[in-house]
Every structure is written in C-alpha cells, then in structure tokens.
N, CA, C and O of each residue as an XYZ file, in Angstrom:
344
protein
N      98.284    102.876     97.800
C      99.275    102.604     98.255
C     100.251    102.847     96.877
O     100.043    102.382     95.757
N     101.459    103.780     97.335
C     101.870    104.068     96.083
C     102.519    102.501     95.061
O     102.905    101.408     95.473
N     102.408    103.002     93.763
C     102.692    101.573     92.730
C     104.195    102.032     92.087
O     105.023    102.750     92.648
N     104.298    101.442     90.816
C     105.821    102.013     90.293
C     105.850    103.011     90.122
O     104.918    103.451     89.449
N     106.730    103.830     90.524
C     107.411    105.383     90.558
C     106.127    106.822     90.937
O     105.724    107.835     90.365
N     105.917    106.195     92.065
C     105.079    106.605     92.881
C     105.230    107.186     94.224
O     105.590    106.276     94.970
N     105.122    108.237     94.834
C     105.448    108.922     96.370
C     104.738    109.309     97.507
O     103.929    110.142     97.099
N     104.603    109.172     98.644
C     103.768    109.751     99.282
C     104.841    110.978     99.476
O     106.049    110.896     99.699
N     104.053    112.088     99.329
C     104.320    113.271     99.855
C     103.347    114.394    100.817
O     102.127    114.236    100.866
N     104.006    115.485    101.535
C     103.070    116.659    102.389
C     103.176    117.974    101.711
O     104.216    118.554    101.399
N     102.271    118.261    101.575
C     101.594    119.882    101.102
C     102.549    120.599    102.075
O     102.444    120.465    103.294
N     103.496    121.377    101.475
C     104.037    122.493    102.281
C     103.815    123.856    101.650
O     104.358    124.798    102.227
N     103.175    124.088    100.665
C     102.424    125.339    100.431
C     101.490    125.442     99.026
O     101.916    125.089     97.926
N     100.421    125.875     99.214
C     100.065    126.612     98.021
C     100.243    127.470     97.299
O     100.072    128.659     97.568
N     100.783    126.817     95.790
C     101.461    128.181     95.433
C     100.284    129.097     94.552
O     100.303    130.316     94.382
N      99.313    128.167     94.078
C      97.952    128.646     92.985
C      98.244    128.475     91.322
O      99.297    128.251     90.725
N      97.284    128.613     90.980
C      97.522    128.379     89.569
C      97.586    126.675     89.451
O      97.980    126.087     88.444
N      97.124    126.031     90.670
C      97.018    124.682     90.157
C      98.805    123.920     90.421
O      99.339    122.853     90.119
N      99.121    124.860     90.955
C     100.564    124.538     91.541
C     100.435    124.679     93.012
O     100.012    125.666     93.615
N     100.893    123.462     93.547
C     101.522    123.153     95.148
C     102.840    123.010     95.005
O     103.456    122.886     93.947
N     103.405    123.037     96.474
C     104.733    122.713     96.886
C     104.887    121.560     97.992
O     104.430    121.574     99.135
N     105.596    120.623     97.410
C     105.070    119.163     98.139
C     106.579    118.499     98.604
O     107.535    118.517     97.829
N     106.655    117.935     99.921
C     107.814    117.182    100.585
C     108.130    115.804    100.605
O     108.356    115.130    101.610
N     108.131    115.436     99.441
C     107.931    114.473     99.521
C     108.925    113.340    100.158
O     110.085    113.703    100.352
N     108.585    112.056    100.484
C     109.040    111.029    101.492
C     110.648    111.073    100.851
O     111.406    111.096    101.821
N     111.500    111.094     99.449
C     112.870    110.981     99.515
C     113.586    111.808    100.256
O     114.810    111.682    100.280
N     112.881    112.889    101.057
C     113.551    113.812    100.617
C     113.868    115.347     99.872
O     114.493    116.296    100.345
N     113.266    115.230     98.669
C     113.179    116.388     98.165
C     111.974    116.965     98.101
O     111.044    116.334     98.604
N     111.651    118.477     97.389
C     110.627    119.111     97.304
C     110.799    119.758     95.975
O     111.659    120.283     95.267
N     109.202    119.366     96.012
C     108.632    119.009     94.414
C     108.121    119.970     94.076
O     108.003    120.789     94.987
N     107.509    120.450     92.567
C     106.117    121.352     92.769
C     105.411    120.648     91.708
O     105.614    120.406     90.519
N     104.182    120.323     92.881
C     103.246    119.506     91.759
C     102.452    120.314     90.909
O     102.733    121.490     90.676
N     101.299    119.624     90.355
C     100.592    119.944     89.296
C      99.260    119.265     89.812
O      99.276    118.034     89.813
N      97.936    119.988     90.318
C      96.802    118.972     90.588
C      96.051    118.634     89.323
O      95.522    119.498     88.623
N      96.027    117.443     89.079
C      95.587    116.686     87.961
C      93.957    117.660     87.793
O      93.399    118.147     88.776
N      93.401    117.785     86.327
C      91.938    117.847     86.146
C      91.229    116.830     86.736
O      90.130    117.225     87.123
N      91.461    115.573     86.968
C      90.901    114.452     87.456
C      89.887    115.069     88.848
O      88.719    115.176     89.220
N      91.375    115.373     89.272
C      91.142    115.511     91.073
C      90.928    116.802     91.644
O      90.745    116.845     92.861
N      90.915    118.065     90.858
C      90.995    119.467     90.545
C      89.447    119.660     91.205
O      89.291    120.325     92.229
N      88.519    119.119     90.628
C      86.949    119.086     90.677
C      86.461    118.993     91.815
O      85.506    119.615     92.278
N      87.229    118.061     92.390
C      86.702    116.999     93.003
C      87.470    116.471     94.841
O      87.068    115.665     95.680
N      88.584    117.328     94.808
C      89.356    117.423     96.141
C      89.738    118.395     96.138
O      90.305    118.966     95.206
N      89.416    118.940     97.588
C      90.456    120.338     97.860
C      91.592    120.059     98.543
O      91.525    119.098     99.310
N      92.613    120.642     98.468
C      93.675    120.686     98.582
C      94.586    121.186     99.784
O      95.225    122.189     99.468
N      94.810    120.740    101.093
C      95.089    122.356    102.002
C      96.627    121.817    102.196
O      97.126    120.809    101.696
N      97.250    122.810    103.093
C      98.518    122.497    103.830
C      98.500    121.652    104.379
O      97.655    121.452    105.252
N      99.727    120.576    103.971
C     100.165    119.918    105.934
C      98.953    118.260    104.894
O      98.971    117.096    105.297
N      98.297    118.643    103.915
C      97.530    117.136    103.406
C      98.704    116.159    102.520
O      99.614    116.498    101.763
N      98.366    115.190    102.855
C      99.496    113.780    102.699
C      98.297    113.382    101.250
O      97.090    113.202    101.088
N      99.728    113.405    100.330
C      99.184    113.583     99.047
C      99.441    112.231     98.357
O      99.669    111.379     99.215
N      99.496    111.589     96.731
C     100.616    110.067     96.147
C     100.415    111.229     94.979
O      99.470    111.827     94.464
N     101.957    111.194     94.856
C     102.525    112.179     93.924
C     103.290    111.049     92.923
O     103.695    109.971     93.358
N     103.476    111.645     90.929
C     103.555    110.432     89.997
C     104.716    111.540     89.589
O     104.254    112.450     88.901
N     106.537    111.678     89.959
C     107.127    112.603     89.486
C     107.049    112.197     88.070
O     106.487    111.157     87.727
N     107.721    113.175     87.089
C     107.797    113.846     85.856
C     109.369    112.643     85.355
O     110.411    112.405     85.966
N     108.932    112.233     84.242
C     110.396    111.480     83.818
C     111.152    112.546     83.263
O     112.333    112.231     83.115
N     110.892    113.614     82.932
C     111.370    114.544     82.133
C     112.005    115.636     82.860
O     113.044    116.212     82.536
N     111.202    115.879     83.976
C     112.083    116.932     84.741
C     111.318    116.424     85.894
O     110.153    116.184     86.213
N     113.299    116.341     86.683
C     112.943    115.444     87.827
C     111.893    116.476     89.379
O     111.268    116.024     90.339
N     112.137    117.815     88.965
C     111.449    118.785     89.934
C     110.154    118.930     90.194
O     109.598    119.388     91.192
N     109.603    118.377     88.931
C     108.165    118.130     88.918
C     107.776    116.921     88.879
O     108.430    115.942     88.522
N     105.999    116.997     89.484
C     105.257    115.998     89.684
C     103.729    116.300     89.566
O     103.381    117.475     89.676
N     102.566    115.107     89.299
C     101.561    115.511     89.089
C     101.009    114.640     90.820
O     101.455    113.719     91.504
N      99.638    115.750     90.922
C      99.131    114.538     92.324
C      98.301    113.797     91.835
O      97.515    114.186     90.972
N      98.323    112.740     92.242
C      97.638    111.826     91.978
C      96.139    111.322     92.929
O      95.110    110.900     92.401
N      96.295    111.450     94.003
C      95.452    111.266     95.001
C      95.614    111.931     96.687
O      96.572    111.727     97.432
N      94.597    112.619     96.943
C      94.856    112.973     98.102
C      94.240    112.332     99.458
O      93.048    112.452     99.741
N      95.139    111.665    100.239
C      94.428    111.271    101.608
C      93.930    111.754    102.863
O      94.615    112.524    103.536
N      92.765    111.359    103.248
C      92.192    112.057    104.112
C      92.443    111.570    105.746
O      92.886    110.472    106.083
N      92.157    112.357    106.393
C      92.930    112.373    107.744
C      92.962    110.699    108.384
O      93.932    110.089    108.834
N      91.656    110.279    108.248
C      91.756    108.957    109.180
C      92.967    107.835    108.009
O      93.801    107.035    108.435
N      92.733    108.083    106.834
C      93.895    107.116    106.281
C      95.638    107.237    106.673
O      96.374    106.309    107.008
N      96.027    108.831    106.488
C      96.950    109.019    106.781
C      97.729    108.835    108.426
O      98.880    108.671    108.829
N      96.382    108.969    109.041
C      97.301    108.429    110.093
C      97.399    107.054    110.327
O      97.955    106.507    111.279
N      96.650    106.393    109.116
C      96.392    104.804    109.585
C      97.741    104.455    108.651
O      98.130    103.297    108.809
N      98.381    105.114    107.874
C      99.755    104.564    107.280
C     100.704    105.003    107.823
O     101.833    104.526    107.711
N     100.331    106.223    108.665
C     101.505    106.689    109.431
C     101.636    105.954    111.018
O     102.638    106.177    111.698
N     100.684    105.191    111.448
C     100.709    104.218    112.381
C     101.185    102.652    111.908
O     101.393    101.890    112.853
N     101.397    102.046    110.419
C     101.105    101.311    109.743
C     103.153    101.389    109.652
O     103.786    100.335    109.698
N     103.782    102.579    109.545
C     105.577    102.961    109.119
C     105.629    103.234    107.985
O     106.667    102.978    107.376
N     104.158    104.051    107.092
C     104.531    104.200    105.983
C     105.216    104.783    105.133
O     105.488    104.593    103.947
N     105.643    106.061    106.449
C     105.462    107.554    106.473
C     106.651    107.573    107.057
O     106.521    108.332    108.017
N     107.477    107.266    107.033
C     109.311    107.213    107.767
C     109.597    108.667    107.509
O     110.011    109.471    108.344
N     109.351    108.878    106.364
C     110.507    110.479    106.129
C     109.867    111.584    106.007
O     110.522    112.580    105.698
N     108.063    111.727    106.268
C     107.811    112.582    106.142
C     107.457    112.561    107.762
O     107.304    111.629    108.551
N     107.365    114.636    107.975
C     106.750    115.094    109.410
C     106.110    116.345    109.188
O     105.552    116.927    110.119
C-alpha cells in the first residue's frame, strides 16, 4: 500500500533506457525511472500496476518502487483502491 507521498500508477509506454511513461491515480502522466534495485529483478511491461514515488524537485518525474503482479492488482481494484485508473 502507498505510504506518504507514494502513488499507484499504470504503465502506459516503455520509452527505453530505464524510463517508463506512467499515468498515476491523481490523473497526471509522469516519466518514471526504474530503480536499479528492481531493474534486475522485475520485468515491467505495458499496462502493469506500479507504485511510484514522485520527485520533490521535478513534479513530472518519479521513481518506480514496486510492480504488482496481476493477482494483487485485481485484489486492489476489487477493494476500490484504484478508482482513478483504467
């Protein structure tokens, strides 16, 4: 679950070079960077549900913290946590 300052987002497009375009639950489209910690452990694809942490110094950019598997994304959607995402 998101903690302070973190948001849910849906991957729109893979740009390349560890960058991803993500539509967040607050309606903004951000360019996100895949952190090195998860870059080698998780594959991120289009339409994946991710948890992001927006940058303080640039509002249009963020870091991807976690990628949810399909079962967890369905559960969060069923519980109503993803009302702003489609």
